[in-house]
N, C-alpha and C positions, 0 to 999 in steps of 0.2 A: 143313212142311219135309221135304224128301226126304233121308233119311240112308242110303239103300240103297247108295250108292257110297262111303260113309264120308268124304265130303268135305262139310264143313258150310260153307254160304254164309250170310253175315249173322250175326246174333247168335242162337244157338240158343235161349237162354232169357233172359227179361227182361220188362220192363214198366215201369210207373211206380208211384211210391209217394209219399204224403204222410202222415206220421205225425201223429196227433191224439188227443186225449183222448176216451174213450168218451162223456163228457158232451155232446159236440157231434156225435156220430154222426148224429143226426137232421137235421143241417144239411149233410150231405155228399152230393153226387151223383156217381155213377160213370158215365163215358162211355168207351167202348172207345178205347184208345190215348191217353187224356188224363185227367189228374187236375187239377182246379182247385178252389181254396179262396179265398173272399173273406172277409176279416176286417176288423173295425174296430179300429184302434189309436188311441192317444192323439195320433198324428201324422196321422191320416186313414185312409181305406180302403186296403187292400192286396189285390191279386189275385195269387195264386201259381198259375202254370200249369206243369205238368210234362207234356211231350209225348214219347211213344215213337213216333218216326218209322218208317215202313215201310222195309224193305230194298229197295234198287234192284236188281232182277233184269234190268233192261234190257228190260222188256216193258210192254205197255199196262196190265196190271193193276197193276204197281208204280206207274206214273204216276198212275193213277186213285186208288189208296190214298193217295199222297202229296198229291194235290190235295184230296181229301176231308178229310184230316187238317188241312191248312192252312186250309181253309174253316171247319171246326168251331172251330179256335183263333181265327180272325178273328171269327166270330160271337159267341163268348164274350166277347172283348175289346170288341166294339161294344156288346153288351148291358150289360156292366159299366159302360161309360162313360155309357150312357143312365140307368142306375139309380143311379149315384153322385152 
């Protein structure tokens, strides 16, 4: 982020978070821009996906980051359906 002109574009600070107990830390995977947790409940499996989407700067890099983030989310959902 360029802050040299003192005009901030997009969200200057942020990310994703899912809070969990230390006892399940070994079952958590970290992926840039995305946090996902699959858990089994008495009602069946639950998948929680928290996505931090890229800011649109109206350039090709922004579009590439957006498409990549969407693809990763889609891949996780497809894998979850196969494994459930």
